[in-house]
N, C-alpha and C positions, 0 to 999 in steps of 0.2 A: 504494500500500500504506500509505503514511503518511497522516496527516491534516494538511493544510497549508492555506495561504490559498486564495483562489478559484482561481487558476491563473496561469500566466505571461501569459495574455492580459489578466488583470485586475490583476495586481500586479507585473508585470515579471520574474517568475521564468521560467527556461527549462527545457527538457528534462523530466526526470522529475517535477519539482514540478508541472508542469501536469497530469500524468497521475495524480498521487497525491493530489489534493485531496479533501477531504470538507467539505460545505458546509451552511450554514443562512442564511436571510434575516436581516439585521440589523434589529431592530425595538426598540421601547421595552420595557425590562424590566418584568415584571409579577410577580404573586404566584407563589410556588413551589407545586409539586405538594404535596398533603397527604401527611403521613407514612403509610406502610403500617401495617396492623393489626399489633399486637405478636405475635399467635400465629404461631409459626414451626414449620417442620419441619426437623429436623437435615439438613444438606446431603446426607450419604450415604444418607438415607432419603427423599429428595425423591420425593413421589408422582408417578408418570408422568403427563404430560398426556394426556388422551384424544386419540385420533387425530382429526385435523381432520374435521369432519362437515359436511354441507350446512347452511348458514345461509341465512336470507332475504337476498337481494341487493337492495339498496335503490336505487330509481330516483327522479329522473333523474340527480342529481349533475351537473348541467349545468356548474357552475363547474369542478369537477375534470376533467371530460372535455375542456372547452375548454383548460384549462391543459396537459393532456397533448398535445392536438392542436397547441398552439403549440410545444411542445418538439420534437415530431417533424416538424412542418410548417415553420414559419418557421425553426427552428434546425437542422433536418435531422438530429436525433438518430435513430439507426437504430430504437431501440425503447425503450419505457418501460412499466412496470407499477407500480401502486400497490395494495396490499392494506390495507384499513382494517377494524379490528375494534372493536366496542364490548363492553366487559365490564359496563357499567352496565345492569341489568335494566330501567331506565326507558326506555332507548333502544328505539325501535320496530324496529330492524334489528340483526341480529347482525354481519354483515360484508358488505363489497362490494368489488369489484375494478374498477379503471379501467385501461385499457390503450390504447396507441396504437403504431403502427409495427410492426416485425417482429422476431422472435427470430432469424431466419435469412434472410439476403438471398438465398441460393441457392434456397430453397423458398418464401419468403414467409410462413412459419408465424408466426402472431401470438404476441405475448408472453403469458406465463402466470405466475401467481403461485406455481405449484408447480414451475416450472423452476429448476434449480440455476444458480448463478453463483458467481464468486469474491467472497467477502464483504469482502476487504481488512481495513481496520482495525476493523471490527466485531468481529473476532477479539479485540481488546484487552479488550473487556468480558467475554468468556468467561474470559480469563486472569486478569483482576483478580478475578473472582468466586471462582476457586479460591484465589488468594492470601488473600482475605478469609475463605474457609472455613477455611483453615489457621490464620489468626489466631484465629478463633472457637474452634478446637480447641487453642489455646495451643501450637501447633507452630512458630510464628514470631511475631515482634513487628513491627508496622508501623513503629515508631520505632526499631528496631534498625538498626545500620549494615549496609550491604551486605557489608562485609568480614567480618562475623560468619559469614555463610553462604558467601561466595566469597572466602576470604582471599587477598589479594594480586592478585586479578584486575584490579581497577580501582585502579591505583597507578602512574601515569606521566603525563608531559606535563602536570603540574599537576593531574591528576584523582586523587582519593583516596577509595576506597570506605569508609574509616574515618569519613568526614564526609558520607556520602550515606546516607539511610535508605530502607527499603523503601517507605514512604509517598511519598517524593519521586520514586521511580521511577514509581509508578502515577499520580502527579499531574503528571508532566513538569516538576518543579521541581528536578531533580537537578543541573542545570547541564551535563549531558552533551550532546555534539553528536549529530546523527543521521548514521549512516553513509550514508544516502541523499543527504546533501549533498555527498558526495565527488565530485570531478570526473568520475569514470568513469560515474556514473549519469546524466550529461547525454546519454549515448548508450546508453540502457537496452536498445534492441533488440539490441545486441551481446552482452548478458548473458542473453539470453532463455532459453537452455537450460542454463545453468550451475548446478551444485549449490553451495550455500553452507552453511557451518557457523556456528552462532551465535557461537562464540568468534572465528572469523575476522572476522565483521562487527563485533563489539565491539572487537576490536583495531584495525580500520580506523577506527572512530569515535574511538578515543583518540588517533589521529594528527592529528585535525582541530583547528582552533582552538576555543577556548572560545566558546560562543554568548553573545550579549549578552542582558540582561534576566533577570528572575526565572523566567519561564515560557517553556520552549522545548520544543515538541513533537518527540519523538525516539523512533523505534521501537527504538532502542538500549535504552531503559529497559525495554521489555517483553521483549526477549531476555534481559536480566539477570533479570527477574522469573521467566521460564521456567527459567533455570538454578537459581534459588533453589528453585522448586518441586521440581526434580529432587534437589537436595541434601537437602531436608527430607523428601521422601517416598521417595526411592530409585527413583522411576519417572520415565520420560520425561514432560515436562510435557504433551505431546499425549495420552499415555495417561491421565494423571491428569484432564485436562479431559474426556476422553471418559467416563471412569468416573464422574466426579462430576456432570457437567452434561449432556452430549449423550445418553448412554444412559438415565439416569433420566427425562429429559423425553421420550424417544421421538422424538428429532429425526432421523428416518430419512434426511433429505437432507443432513445436516451431517456432514462427515468431513474428515480431514487427508489431502491428496493426496500428501504427501512429494515424491518425485522424479517422480511420475506427471504428465506434462504435459497429459494430456487429462482432461476432466471426465466422470465416470461418469454414466450414466443420462440422462434427458431434461434438456436445459439450453439456455439461450440462447447463441448465438454472441456473441463480443465483437469490437469493431472499434476500430482506432486509426489515426491518420494517420501513416504511416511517414516516414522522413527524406526520401524522394523525393517526398513530397506525396500519395501514393496512399492511399486507404482500404484498410486491410489487416486480414485476420482475425487477431485476437490471442488466440483462445481457448486454443490450445496454449501453455503457458508453465510453466516450472519456478519455483514460488513459494517455494522453500526460503529465498529471501532475506527473506521476510516472517516465517517461523517463527510463534511464538505471538503475534507482533505483527501478523500479517496474512495467513496462508496458508489459512484455513478456506474450504472450499466449503460453501455452504448454499443456502437458497431463501428468498424472502420469507415464505412460510408458516412455515417453521421459525424464522426470525428473529423474526417476530411472536410466536410461541409462547414463545420464549426470553425476550424482554423482558417479556412479560406474567408469566411465571413468576418472574422476578427481582423485579419490583416487587410481585408478589402474595405474596411471602414464602416461596416454595417452595425457594429456594436458599440464603438467608442469614438468620441471626437478625436481629432488628430492630436491634441495636446495630451490627452490621457493615454493614447496608444504610444506616444513618444515616452511618457513616463514609464509605461510598462516595459519598454525596450531599453531603459537605462540599467545597465548591468554592473555587477561586481564580480570579481574573480571568485569562482567556487573552489572550495577545498578539494584538491585532487584526490585526497584520501577518502572523500565522501562521494565525489563524482569521478572526474577523469581530467587529465591535463588538457588545457585549452577551453574547457567548459566555463561559461559565465552564466549568471543567474540574474534575471530582472524581477519584475513583479508578477510572479506566477508563470514565468517563461524561462526556458533554457535556451541559450544561444551556443551553438557548437560549430566549429569549422568543418568545412567539406574538403575532401582531397582534390576536388576539381575546381576549387575557388569559391569564395563567398562563405556564407554560414546558413545553417538552418535555424529556425525559430519554432519552438513548440514545447511539448512536454511528453514524458513517458511515465509509465507506472506499472507495477507488478503487484498482484495480490497473492496471499498465501496459497490459495487453491491451485495456482498455476497459470492464470491468465496474465499476459503482458500486453500492454497497448502502447503505441506511440503514434503521435500525430504531429506533423511539422510542415512548415512552408519554407521553401528555399528560393534562391535567385530565380527571377523570371516568373514567380508565382506558382511554380510546381509544388503540389502538395503530395505528401506521402503519409499513408496510414498503415501501420503494421500491427498484426495480431498474432500472438503465439498462444497455444494452450498448454504449454509446459515450459518451465523456466530452465534455461541452459544451466548445466550442472558443473561445467569445467571452464577453465580459462579459454581453451580453444573454442568451445561452443559459444562463449560470450563474444569472442572476437568474430566468429562467423555470423552471429546475429548482427553485430555492428557493421559487418561487411554488407549485409543485406540492405541496411539503411543507407549506407554510403552509395551502394550500387544503384538503388532506386532513384537517388537524386542525381547521380553522376553519369549513368549510362547514356550513351549518345541516343538522341531521338531516332526512332526507326524510320524507314523509308516508305513503308506501306501500311495500310490499315485493312482490317477485316471486320466482319460483323461482330458485335459484342458477344463475349463468352457468357456473361451473366448480367442480368438487369436488376433493377430495384424491386424488392418484394412488395407486392401490393398489400 
């Protein structure tokens, strides 16, 4: 659910850290994405995205297909799918899908870019978007202290909400620890069906030692951001995110599961290696422990449309989108060399030049999601239904992301392989 370093297999962390990683390949930094056009639509009036329609699917994309086969073949990942969209009219193809492996081991059904999955920490970008909308409406201030909105909540064990700002929450520079670093999360399976309240999790975090370093990734920050949304609007943050982002964009596969442990509608199963070493179905899970920092269910198709809308100016005025893209260096021990973090956004360099902007996340049951936009407006959404278990497998996953952005455009188009589910 959180976004951490590569995994325990690559950085020496154990238990939940290995399952909660979100990743990108470290490469040489390059030029940033150009700023979006200044024309904006007010957030509450965001024009709905049209329903996904058949686009030409471009062949052969041999490099991407090989990268996926490596992930599911050599690395034995159960299933992987990549959805690539081009918004640049000069590109000869609108979108294409690469997939390998299976969505369901019991049936052998293939992966599909319209199948739902648990999006993990991609949820943080949705939450940050609403906080920035409220800032644009002058209903909160990014540089105001947390204590202004949540008086006395963060004030113990050396932590003081009077000296932590809303901006620092969104950027993970608050100095707060992550409740997922608590010892009980080393045995995440034992908490699989438990309900959690945000205040309970924040209180647990405040019991933990202060992290070292200026930047420390902590889902605690986003639970607090959700509480601020509630205080400012009078509505549950999940309801406010639905009203302002999910519903206006017509993201029909994106929803808050609450205490519901099963995923509604067509979805990929997810798999993890249990404490006894067996590959286990982890699809059923109570994800209230992630809250507005990681509980969303979505699909690669919806996530692609969301990140495109965000960077296309449908959700935020230009000034707030610029704030979102002001980054600080991330701790390479928590992410990877070259990664930077903005307000609910990761920025990471591409081997072909430029950077991608987006987010990724992994949940304990085995789902991993990534959505990002790169130079020229190309969007990439990736879904796995099993977390890579070795350093080589993580590198191969990152190669899939890089290849999806950097592979040369194809020279011909064919009828679409798959369309949007009705």
